[in-house]
C-alpha positions in Angstrom: 2.1 -34.2 -16.2 -0.8 -34.3 -18.6 -2.9 -32.8 -15.9 -0.8 -29.6 -15.5 0.7 -29.2 -19.0 -1.7 -26.4 -19.8 -0.4 -24.3 -16.9 1.8 -22.5 -19.4 -1.3 -20.9 -20.7 -2.2 -19.3 -17.4 -0.1 -16.2 -18.1 1.4 -14.6 -21.2 4.2 -13.0 -19.1 5.4 -15.9 -16.9 7.9 -18.3 -18.5 7.3 -21.7 -16.9 9.7 -24.7 -17.0 8.1 -28.0 -16.1 10.2 -31.0 -15.2 8.6 -34.1 -13.5 6.9 -32.7 -10.3 9.0 -29.4 -10.4 7.7 -26.2 -11.9 10.0 -23.2 -12.2 8.5 -19.8 -13.0 10.6 -16.9 -14.5 9.6 -13.3 -14.9 12.0 -10.4 -15.6 11.8 -6.7 -15.7 14.5 -4.1 -15.0 12.5 -2.0 -12.6 12.0 -3.8 -9.2 8.7 -2.0 -8.3 7.2 -2.9 -11.6 8.5 -6.5 -11.3 6.8 -6.8 -7.9 3.5 -5.5 -9.2 3.7 -7.8 -12.3 4.7 -10.8 -10.2 1.8 -10.5 -7.8 -0.7 -9.8 -10.7 0.6 -12.9 -12.7 0.5 -15.1 -9.6 -3.1 -14.1 -9.1 -3.8 -15.5 -12.6 -1.8 -18.6 -11.7 -3.9 -19.0 -8.5 -7.1 -18.9 -10.6 -5.7 -21.6 -12.8 -5.0 -23.7 -9.7 -8.5 -23.2 -8.4 -10.2 -24.0 -11.7 -8.1 -27.2 -12.0 -8.8 -28.1 -8.3 -5.1 -28.0 -7.4 -3.3 -26.3 -4.6 0.1 -24.8 -4.2 2.3 -25.9 -1.3 3.4 -22.5 -0.1 5.9 -24.1 2.3 7.8 -25.5 -0.8 7.4 -22.3 -2.8 10.1 -19.6 -2.8 11.6 -17.0 -5.1 14.9 -15.6 -5.9 15.9 -12.2 -7.4 18.9 -12.4 -9.7 21.0 -9.3 -9.8 24.7 -8.5 -10.5 26.7 -7.7 -7.4 27.5 -4.3 -8.8 23.8 -3.4 -9.1 22.7 -4.5 -5.7 19.9 -2.3 -4.4 19.6 -3.9 -1.0 16.8 -1.5 0.3 14.6 -2.2 -2.8 15.2 -5.9 -2.6 14.5 -6.1 1.2 11.1 -4.5 0.7 10.2 -6.7 -2.3 7.3 -8.9 -1.4 5.5 -11.5 -3.5 2.2 -13.1 -2.4 -0.2 -15.7 -3.7 -3.7 -15.9 -2.2 -2.7 -13.5 0.6 0.3 -15.7 1.6 3.8 -14.3 1.4 6.3 -16.4 -0.6 9.7 -16.8 1.0 12.6 -15.1 -0.7 15.8 -17.1 -0.8 19.4 -16.2 -1.7 20.0 -19.5 -3.6 17.9 -22.2 -5.2 18.4 -25.6 -6.7 17.5 -25.8 -10.4 17.7 -29.3 -11.9 20.6 -30.2 -9.6 22.5 -27.0 -9.9 22.6 -24.5 -7.1 22.1 -20.9 -8.4 22.5 -17.9 -6.2 21.1 -14.4 -6.6 24.4 -12.9 -7.6 24.9 -15.6 -10.3 28.1 -16.9 -8.5 29.0 -20.5 -8.0 29.9 -20.5 -4.3 26.7 -22.3 -3.1 27.0 -24.9 -5.8 30.6 -25.6 -4.9 29.8 -25.7 -1.2 27.0 -28.2 -1.7 29.0 -30.4 -4.0 32.1 -30.3 -1.7 29.9 -31.4 1.2 29.0 -34.6 -0.6 32.6 -35.8 -0.8 
């Protein structure tokens, strides 16, 4: 943890949440094309931080999610949205696990309920 604590200084726009060996990065902007440009630019800065600290990012364990209300779904814009780091495309997912809670892109609870129900 001490080794990566200064990762939060790699970007002034990214909001990072560190918990044990998990790092979650948040970036928001209302315009998707600007968000895509900002995301890629800020990930370039993060990549430089990794390189200068002799660390690597496991791209297979890396993904992103775009949160949007169901009523504002712009499927065509979201489909063409691409984020890359070091020339490698990051996988977009519809739901993600955040500290044990499953969150989906439409901010609904269906995936969390399904995951919890499957345990019983």
